[in-house]
C-alpha positions as CSV (number, residue, x, y, z in Angstrom):
1,M,-2.9,5.5,16.3
2,N,-1.6,8.4,18.4
3,N,0.6,11.2,17.0
4,N,3.8,9.7,18.3
5,E,3.2,6.5,16.6
6,L,2.4,8.4,13.4
7,V,5.6,10.4,13.6
8,K,7.6,7.2,13.9
9,I,5.9,5.6,10.9
10,L,6.5,8.8,8.9
11,E,10.2,8.9,10.0
12,N,10.8,5.4,9.1
13,N,9.2,5.7,5.7
14,Y,10.5,9.0,4.7
15,E,12.1,8.0,1.4
16,E,8.9,6.1,0.3
17,I,6.8,9.2,1.2
18,E,9.0,11.6,-0.5
19,R,8.9,9.5,-3.8
20,A,5.0,9.3,-3.5
21,L,4.7,13.1,-3.0
22,A,7.1,13.6,-5.9
23,G,4.8,11.7,-8.1
24,K,7.6,9.5,-9.4
25,K,5.9,7.0,-11.7
26,A,2.6,7.5,-9.9
27,L,0.4,5.4,-12.0
28,D,2.9,2.6,-12.1
29,E,3.0,2.4,-8.3
30,V,-0.7,2.0,-7.9
31,M,-2.9,-0.9,-8.7
32,T,-6.3,-2.5,-7.8
33,S,-6.4,-5.0,-5.0
34,T,-7.4,-7.6,-7.7
35,E,-4.3,-6.8,-9.9
36,A,-2.1,-6.8,-6.7
37,A,-3.4,-10.1,-5.6
38,E,-2.7,-11.6,-9.0
39,T,0.7,-10.1,-9.2
40,W,1.8,-11.4,-5.8
41,G,0.0,-14.7,-6.0
42,K,-2.3,-14.0,-3.2
43,S,-6.1,-14.4,-3.0
44,M,-8.2,-11.4,-3.6
45,A,-9.8,-11.9,-0.2
46,T,-6.3,-11.8,1.5
47,V,-5.5,-8.4,0.0
48,K,-9.0,-7.1,0.6
49,R,-8.8,-8.1,4.2
50,A,-5.5,-6.4,4.5
51,C,-6.9,-3.2,3.2
52,Q,-10.0,-3.4,5.5
53,S,-8.1,-4.2,8.6
54,G,-5.6,-1.4,8.4
55,R,-2.5,-3.4,7.6
56,F,-1.6,-1.0,4.9
57,Y,-0.5,2.4,5.9
58,P,-2.8,5.3,5.0
59,W,-0.7,6.4,2.0
60,E,-0.5,2.7,0.8
61,A,-4.2,1.9,0.3
62,R,-7.5,3.5,-0.2
63,K,-10.9,2.8,-1.5
64,S,-12.2,4.6,-4.6
65,Q,-15.7,4.1,-5.7
66,G,-15.9,0.6,-4.2
67,T,-12.5,-0.6,-5.4
68,W,-9.4,-0.8,-3.2
69,L,-6.3,0.8,-4.6
70,V,-2.9,-0.3,-3.2
71,T,0.6,0.8,-3.8
72,R,3.4,-1.5,-5.1
73,A,5.5,-0.5,-2.0
74,G,2.6,-1.5,0.4
75,M,2.5,-4.8,-1.2
76,K,6.2,-5.3,-1.0
77,R,6.2,-4.3,2.7
78,L,3.4,-6.8,3.5
79,Y,4.1,-9.7,1.1
80,G,7.8,-9.3,0.0
81,E,9.6,-8.7,-3.2
82,L,8.3,-10.3,-6.4
83,E,10.3,-13.2,-7.6
């Protein structure tokens, strides 16, 4: 990803980034990939592959001691709103 692409992504997601930086309900906005898969009705493998392949933006997913953590916003962006 080049700098121009990154700038476009940041501009298009300004409000989400601003909320994340403000720490608004930070712990409520992050979950394990297993929890996210169960909540959205996806297989754990599907969410893990999305994490590994870079489908999540860098601020939407990261690995912590072997566990993928994802944001609620990232899941909504990839898989839609919860019903």
